[in-house]
C-alpha positions in Angstrom: -38.0 46.3 27.1 -40.3 49.3 27.2 -42.5 50.3 24.3 -45.3 52.8 23.9 -48.3 52.6 21.5 -48.1 55.2 18.8 -50.3 56.0 15.8 -49.1 56.4 12.2 -51.6 56.8 9.3 -54.4 55.6 11.6 -52.5 52.3 12.5 -51.4 51.5 16.0 -47.9 50.2 16.5 -45.4 50.0 19.3 -42.5 52.4 19.4 -39.3 51.8 21.4 -38.5 54.4 24.1 -35.7 56.7 22.9 -33.0 55.1 25.1 -33.6 51.6 23.8 -32.3 50.4 20.5 -32.7 47.2 18.6 -29.4 45.5 17.8 -28.3 46.6 14.4 -25.7 44.8 12.3 -23.7 46.0 9.3 -24.8 45.0 5.8 -22.8 44.8 2.6 -25.1 46.8 0.3 -24.9 49.9 -1.8 -28.1 51.3 -0.2 -28.2 49.9 3.3 -25.6 50.3 6.0 -27.3 48.5 8.9 -30.4 46.4 9.7 -32.0 44.8 12.7 -35.1 43.0 13.9 -37.2 43.4 17.1 -38.9 40.0 17.6 -41.1 41.4 20.4 -42.7 44.0 18.1 -42.1 42.2 14.8 -40.4 45.3 13.5 -37.6 45.4 10.9 -35.3 48.5 11.2 -33.1 49.6 8.3 -30.5 52.4 8.2 -29.7 53.5 4.7 -26.3 54.7 3.6 -27.6 58.3 3.5 -28.3 58.1 7.2 -32.1 57.8 7.0 -33.7 55.1 9.2 -36.9 53.2 8.3 -39.0 50.6 10.1 -41.3 48.0 8.7 -44.0 46.8 11.2 -45.7 43.5 11.8 -43.1 41.6 9.8 -43.1 37.8 10.7 -39.8 36.2 11.7 -39.7 34.1 8.6 -39.9 37.2 6.4 -37.0 38.7 8.4 -35.0 35.5 7.8 -35.7 35.8 4.1 -34.5 39.4 4.2 -31.3 38.5 5.9 -30.6 35.7 3.3 -31.6 37.8 0.3 -28.9 38.7 -2.2 -30.4 42.1 -2.9 -31.6 43.9 0.1 -32.9 46.9 -1.9 -34.9 44.6 -4.1 -36.3 42.7 -1.1 -37.4 45.9 0.5 -39.2 47.0 -2.7 -40.8 43.6 -3.5 -41.6 42.4 0.0 -41.1 44.8 2.9 -42.8 47.8 1.3 -46.1 45.7 1.5 -46.0 46.1 5.3 -46.8 49.2 7.2 -43.7 51.3 7.2 -42.3 54.8 7.9 -39.3 56.7 9.4 -37.8 54.9 12.3 -36.3 57.7 14.3 -33.4 55.5 15.4 
């Protein structure tokens, strides 16, 4: 898996090459259509129902597991994932 170091808001993070995608899976949510996790970079990827994609960086595996198990994905993003470095994913 190839990744390159990028900078966003003065913070370094790894970005996947354009041809590589994290495995996304569908979500039963009014706001989120798909989500996935890259354990190598500890990055959560979320695709919203309006087509926008967002990533949350340096998210530990246990937080990802909590996100998967959460009954309200939107609330979990607001209350937990938004505390992590995040921005548009470009996926």
